[in-house]
C-alpha positions as CSV (number, residue, x, y, z in Angstrom):
1,M,92.8,98.5,104.7
2,R,93.9,99.3,108.2
3,R,95.6,102.6,108.8
4,A,98.9,100.9,109.8
5,E,99.0,99.1,106.5
6,A,98.4,102.4,104.7
7,V,101.2,104.1,106.7
8,E,103.5,101.2,105.8
9,A,102.7,101.7,102.1
10,V,103.6,105.4,102.4
11,M,106.8,104.6,104.2
12,R,107.8,102.3,101.3
13,A,107.0,104.9,98.7
14,V,108.5,108.0,100.3
15,G,112.1,107.3,99.2
16,D,114.5,110.0,100.2
17,R,111.8,112.7,100.5
18,L,111.6,114.7,103.7
19,L,108.6,113.5,105.7
20,V,106.7,115.3,108.4
21,V,104.4,113.0,110.3
22,C,101.4,114.1,112.5
23,N,101.1,113.2,116.1
24,G,99.4,110.1,117.5
25,M,99.2,106.6,116.1
26,I,100.2,107.6,112.6
27,G,103.5,109.0,113.9
28,R,104.0,105.8,116.0
29,E,103.2,103.6,113.0
30,A,105.6,105.6,110.7
31,F,108.3,105.2,113.3
32,T,107.6,101.4,113.5
33,H,107.4,100.9,109.8
34,G,110.2,103.1,108.6
35,D,112.2,105.2,111.1
36,R,114.9,107.3,109.4
37,P,116.6,110.7,109.9
38,H,114.4,112.2,107.1
39,N,111.3,111.8,109.3
40,F,110.1,114.5,111.6
41,Y,107.6,113.2,114.2
42,M,105.2,115.8,115.6
43,I,104.9,114.5,119.1
44,G,102.1,115.7,121.3
45,S,100.8,118.7,119.3
46,M,97.8,118.0,117.1
47,G,97.2,119.8,113.8
48,L,100.7,121.1,113.3
49,A,102.3,118.6,110.8
50,L,101.1,120.6,107.8
51,S,102.4,123.9,109.2
52,I,105.8,122.3,109.9
53,G,105.9,120.6,106.5
54,F,105.0,123.9,104.8
55,G,107.9,125.7,106.5
56,V,110.3,122.9,105.5
57,A,109.1,123.1,101.9
58,Q,109.6,126.8,101.9
59,C,113.1,126.5,103.3
60,R,114.0,123.6,100.9
61,P,112.2,124.3,97.6
62,D,114.7,122.0,95.9
63,R,113.5,119.0,98.0
64,P,110.1,117.3,97.9
65,V,108.4,117.4,101.3
66,V,105.7,114.9,102.3
67,V,103.3,115.5,105.1
68,L,101.6,112.3,106.4
69,D,98.5,113.4,108.2
70,G,95.2,112.1,109.7
71,D,91.7,113.5,109.3
72,G,91.6,114.8,112.9
73,N,94.9,116.6,112.5
74,V,93.8,118.2,109.3
75,L,90.6,119.4,110.8
76,M,92.5,120.8,113.9
77,G,94.8,122.8,111.6
78,A,92.5,123.4,108.6
79,G,93.4,127.1,108.4
80,V,96.9,126.3,107.1
81,L,95.4,124.7,103.9
82,A,94.8,128.2,102.6
83,S,98.3,129.4,103.5
84,V,99.8,126.3,101.7
85,A,97.7,126.9,98.6
86,A,98.3,130.7,98.5
87,A,102.1,130.1,98.6
88,G,101.8,127.6,95.8
89,Q,104.5,125.4,97.2
90,T,105.1,123.0,94.3
91,N,107.3,120.6,96.4
92,L,104.7,119.9,99.1
93,Y,102.7,116.6,99.1
94,H,100.0,116.1,101.7
95,V,99.0,112.5,102.2
96,V,95.9,112.2,104.5
97,L,94.7,108.9,106.0
98,D,91.0,109.3,107.0
99,N,89.4,106.8,109.3
100,E,86.7,109.3,110.4
101,A,87.9,109.0,113.9
102,H,90.5,110.1,116.4
103,G,92.3,106.8,116.4
104,S,94.9,107.7,119.1
105,T,92.3,108.6,121.8
106,G,89.6,106.0,121.5
107,D,88.1,106.3,118.0
108,Q,85.9,109.2,118.8
109,R,84.2,110.3,115.5
110,T,85.5,113.2,113.5
111,I,83.2,115.0,111.0
112,T,84.9,113.7,107.8
113,E,82.0,111.4,107.0
114,T,80.2,114.7,105.9
115,V,83.2,117.1,105.4
116,D,85.2,116.3,102.3
117,L,88.9,117.3,103.1
118,T,89.8,117.1,99.4
119,A,87.1,119.6,98.6
120,L,88.5,121.9,101.4
121,A,92.0,121.6,99.8
122,R,90.7,122.3,96.3
123,G,88.6,125.2,97.6
124,A,91.7,126.6,99.3
125,G,93.6,126.4,96.1
126,Y,95.7,123.3,96.1
127,A,97.0,122.5,92.7
128,W,95.5,119.0,93.0
129,A,93.5,117.1,95.5
130,G,92.0,113.7,95.1
131,R,91.0,110.4,96.7
132,V,92.2,106.9,96.3
133,E,90.9,103.6,97.6
134,A,93.2,102.6,100.4
135,E,94.0,99.3,98.6
136,R,95.3,101.4,95.6
137,L,97.4,103.8,97.8
138,A,100.7,102.1,97.1
139,A,100.1,102.0,93.4
140,E,99.0,105.6,93.2
141,L,101.8,107.2,95.3
142,P,104.4,107.4,92.5
143,A,102.1,109.3,90.2
144,F,101.0,111.5,93.1
145,F,104.6,112.4,93.9
146,A,105.2,113.2,90.2
147,R,102.5,116.0,90.3
148,P,103.4,119.6,91.0
149,G,102.2,120.5,94.5
150,P,100.7,121.6,96.6
151,A,98.8,118.4,96.3
152,M,96.7,116.2,98.6
153,L,96.0,112.5,98.3
154,L,93.4,111.2,100.7
155,A,92.7,107.5,101.4
156,K,89.8,106.3,103.6
157,V,91.1,103.6,106.0
158,E,89.6,101.4,108.6
159,R,89.3,102.3,112.2
160,G,91.3,100.5,114.8
161,N,94.8,100.2,116.0
162,V,97.2,97.4,115.4
163,K,98.6,95.9,118.6
164,G,102.3,96.2,119.3
165,I,102.9,99.6,117.8
166,G,105.5,101.3,120.0
167,R,106.1,104.9,120.8
168,V,108.7,107.0,119.1
169,T,111.8,106.5,121.1
170,W,113.6,109.7,120.0
171,T,113.3,112.7,122.2
172,P,112.0,115.9,120.5
173,P,115.5,117.5,120.5
174,E,116.9,114.3,118.9
175,I,114.1,114.3,116.3
176,A,114.8,117.9,115.4
177,R,118.6,117.4,115.2
178,R,118.5,114.4,113.0
179,F,115.8,115.9,110.7
180,A,117.7,119.2,110.4
181,Q,120.8,117.3,109.3
182,A,118.8,115.3,106.8
183,A,117.1,118.4,105.5
184,Q,120.5,120.2,105.1
185,A,122.0,117.3,103.2
186,G,122.8,118.3,99.6
187,R,122.5,122.0,100.3
188,T,125.2,124.1,98.7
189,G,126.1,127.4,100.3
190,G,124.1,129.2,103.0
């Protein structure tokens, strides 16, 4: 399964959950397949989606927060795995699409053919971390979102970009504003 198809499956399953999406092609694909105010697109800064999602999950413990990440981004910000696990954020769901490459910059290899990101998450102390065949991703997401977090679900996907995927057209201030409004929805008091 191509990464864009896996992103589309996540976008169909995410429902009204808050979603923080990593930079690069995954963010562009999420924008193309399911733009909505509940999406925060991390534009231009690699490895920070999990840090941002972790902060959102801490601020809104009553709302499930999904981080849609790629293997290169997880490797870039791997230190935050331990912080997420130590906090025990039960409302945080980390979906990782692993194509063993930096798909946004020319498919340069990452090291995930030998480094198991789910083992890193388990070693850091995630409540659950596992893999799914990409073709089973859509079917597995509802059960994954029913687990207590912090949890990671990793799917190996094919390399390569789909033609015609546009860039996120929202500016960073617009992304922040609309996401903050969506995150605040349903909040009572303070």
